[in-house]
C-alpha positions as CSV (number, residue, x, y, z in Angstrom):
1,M,0.0,0.0,0.0
2,S,1.4,3.4,-0.9
3,D,2.2,6.1,1.6
4,S,-0.6,8.3,0.2
5,A,-3.2,5.5,0.6
6,I,-2.0,5.0,4.2
7,H,-2.3,8.7,4.8
8,E,-5.8,8.8,3.2
9,K,-7.0,6.0,5.4
10,N,-5.6,7.4,8.6
11,Q,-7.2,10.8,7.9
12,L,-10.5,9.1,7.3
13,R,-10.2,7.1,10.5
14,R,-9.5,10.3,12.5
15,E,-12.5,12.1,11.1
16,A,-14.9,9.1,11.5
17,R,-13.8,8.5,15.1
18,R,-14.3,12.1,15.8
19,R,-17.8,11.9,14.4
20,R,-18.9,8.9,16.3
21,Q,-17.6,10.5,19.6
22,D,-19.8,13.6,18.9
23,P,-21.8,14.2,22.1
24,S,-24.4,16.4,20.4
25,E,-26.5,13.4,19.6
26,S,-28.1,11.3,22.3
27,R,-25.9,8.2,22.1
28,S,-28.3,6.0,24.1
29,R,-31.2,6.9,21.7
30,L,-29.1,6.0,18.6
31,D,-27.9,2.8,20.2
32,Q,-31.5,1.8,21.0
33,Q,-32.6,2.5,17.4
34,I,-29.7,0.4,16.1
35,R,-30.5,-2.5,18.4
36,Q,-34.2,-2.4,17.3
37,H,-33.2,-2.6,13.6
38,L,-30.7,-5.4,14.4
39,L,-33.3,-7.4,16.2
40,R,-35.9,-6.9,13.5
41,G,-33.4,-8.1,10.9
42,I,-32.2,-11.2,12.9
43,E,-35.2,-12.5,14.7
44,G,-37.2,-14.8,12.5
45,S,-34.5,-14.7,9.8
46,G,-33.3,-18.3,10.4
47,H,-29.9,-17.1,11.6
48,T,-28.8,-19.2,14.5
49,R,-25.1,-18.7,14.8
50,L,-23.6,-15.2,14.7
51,A,-20.4,-13.4,15.5
52,A,-20.7,-10.0,17.1
53,F,-18.7,-7.5,19.1
54,L,-18.8,-5.5,22.3
55,S,-18.6,-1.7,22.0
56,F,-15.2,0.0,22.2
57,D,-14.0,3.5,21.4
58,G,-17.5,4.9,20.6
59,E,-18.9,1.9,18.7
60,P,-22.7,1.2,19.1
61,D,-23.6,-0.7,22.3
62,L,-25.1,-4.0,21.1
63,E,-25.0,-6.0,24.3
64,P,-28.7,-5.7,25.3
65,A,-29.6,-7.1,21.8
66,L,-27.0,-9.8,22.1
67,L,-28.4,-10.9,25.5
68,R,-31.9,-11.0,24.0
69,L,-30.8,-13.1,21.0
70,R,-28.8,-15.4,23.4
71,D,-32.0,-15.9,25.5
72,Q,-33.7,-16.9,22.3
73,G,-31.2,-19.7,21.8
74,L,-28.8,-18.2,19.2
75,T,-25.1,-18.9,19.5
76,I,-23.2,-15.7,19.9
77,A,-19.4,-15.6,19.3
78,L,-17.1,-12.7,20.2
79,P,-13.6,-12.0,19.0
80,V,-10.6,-13.0,21.0
81,L,-7.0,-12.1,20.1
82,D,-4.6,-15.0,19.9
83,P,-1.8,-14.2,22.3
84,D,0.5,-16.8,20.6
85,A,-0.1,-15.4,17.1
86,P,0.1,-11.6,16.8
87,G,-2.4,-10.2,14.3
88,I,-4.7,-13.3,14.5
89,M,-8.2,-13.2,15.8
90,K,-10.5,-16.1,16.7
91,M,-14.1,-16.3,17.8
92,R,-15.2,-17.8,21.1
93,E,-18.7,-18.5,22.2
94,W,-20.1,-15.9,24.6
95,R,-22.6,-16.6,27.3
96,P,-24.0,-14.2,30.0
97,G,-21.9,-14.6,33.1
98,V,-18.7,-15.8,31.4
99,T,-15.6,-14.2,32.8
100,M,-14.4,-11.4,30.5
101,R,-10.9,-10.0,30.2
102,A,-9.4,-7.0,28.5
103,N,-7.1,-7.8,25.5
104,A,-4.0,-5.8,24.5
105,F,-6.2,-3.0,23.1
106,G,-8.5,-2.9,26.2
107,I,-11.4,-4.6,24.4
108,R,-13.4,-7.0,26.5
109,E,-13.3,-10.7,25.3
110,P,-14.4,-14.0,26.8
111,A,-11.6,-15.5,29.0
112,R,-12.9,-19.0,28.1
113,G,-15.5,-20.7,26.0
114,D,-15.8,-22.9,23.0
115,R,-14.0,-21.8,19.8
116,V,-16.4,-21.0,17.0
117,S,-15.2,-21.5,13.4
118,L,-16.0,-19.1,10.6
119,D,-17.6,-21.7,8.5
120,S,-20.1,-22.6,11.3
121,L,-21.5,-19.0,11.3
122,D,-24.3,-17.7,9.2
123,L,-24.1,-14.0,10.2
124,V,-21.2,-11.7,11.2
125,L,-21.8,-8.3,12.8
126,L,-18.7,-6.1,12.0
127,P,-17.4,-3.2,13.9
128,L,-16.1,-0.4,11.7
129,V,-14.8,3.2,11.7
130,A,-16.1,4.3,8.3
131,Y,-18.1,2.9,5.3
132,D,-19.5,4.0,2.0
133,A,-22.5,3.2,-0.2
134,S,-20.7,0.4,-2.1
135,G,-20.1,-1.7,1.1
136,A,-16.5,-0.7,1.6
137,R,-15.5,-0.9,5.3
138,L,-12.6,0.8,7.1
139,G,-11.6,-0.7,10.4
140,M,-9.2,0.4,13.0
141,G,-6.2,-0.5,10.9
142,G,-5.0,-3.8,12.3
143,G,-6.6,-6.0,9.6
144,Y,-7.9,-8.6,12.1
145,Y,-11.3,-8.9,10.6
146,D,-10.0,-8.9,7.0
147,R,-7.6,-11.8,7.8
148,W,-10.3,-13.7,9.7
149,L,-12.9,-13.3,7.0
150,D,-10.5,-14.0,4.1
151,P,-11.5,-17.7,3.7
152,S,-15.2,-16.6,3.1
153,R,-14.4,-13.7,0.8
154,S,-16.2,-15.2,-2.2
155,A,-18.8,-17.2,-0.2
156,Q,-22.4,-16.0,0.5
157,V,-22.3,-17.3,4.0
158,P,-21.7,-15.9,6.5
159,V,-23.5,-12.7,5.7
160,R,-21.3,-9.7,6.7
161,V,-23.2,-6.9,8.3
162,G,-21.5,-3.7,9.5
163,V,-22.9,-1.9,12.5
164,A,-22.3,1.9,12.8
165,Y,-23.8,5.3,13.0
166,H,-25.0,7.1,9.9
167,C,-22.5,9.8,10.6
168,Q,-19.7,7.3,9.8
169,Q,-20.8,7.0,6.1
170,F,-18.5,8.8,3.7
171,P,-18.7,9.3,-0.1
172,R,-15.8,6.9,-0.7
173,V,-13.8,4.6,1.5
174,P,-10.6,3.3,-0.1
175,M,-10.4,-0.5,-0.4
176,E,-7.4,-2.8,-1.0
177,A,-7.6,-6.2,-2.5
178,W,-7.5,-7.9,0.9
179,D,-10.3,-5.7,2.4
180,A,-13.5,-7.7,3.2
181,P,-16.6,-5.9,1.8
182,M,-19.9,-5.9,3.6
183,D,-23.2,-7.3,2.5
184,A,-25.3,-4.8,4.5
185,I,-25.1,-2.0,7.1
186,V,-27.2,-1.4,10.2
187,N,-27.4,2.1,11.5
188,E,-30.0,4.2,13.4
189,D,-32.0,4.6,10.2
190,G,-32.4,0.9,9.4
191,W,-30.9,-2.3,7.9
192,F,-29.7,-1.6,4.3
193,S,-28.2,-4.0,1.8
194,F,-25.3,-2.9,-0.4
195,P,-25.0,-1.2,-2.8
196,L,-27.1,1.5,-1.1
């Protein structure tokens, strides 16, 4: 990747993170709307095994919706960084009451639980910093999700759904060949398939 592409992505990350930290909007109201759209899209859809994330650095709070889905019998997996393999992320089943720990970035992850393979999932909820109308997603820059999703890049399952605020949408998000595109986005306005 060229220096100019790195610079462009870093500028976009800074602006998008600033936007999602904006206190002028009622964060709890926006999170509630996002959770409602998520639940409407998942409940009754036939999805039974999903990967999700817990909020960090201004991301939407999905935990109440995840608890509800777990109570309905869905398997929920959360990301766990592999301490023995830098840059590698795995998924571990999450259940209410499981011991959580902070990883190297300060993100909560299950301290134990069954490993969940990518090919066993039918839906992945993706955190992101910025997105555009084509389904391009910009993450925090570590490439964890892109590496983890790589085996399913051309597959239709699992369905890849970004979760973010509308303010994180930009006219264009630069994509590299290894970047995993999204199938849909959920924000406070609804659940939308790409291209928008």
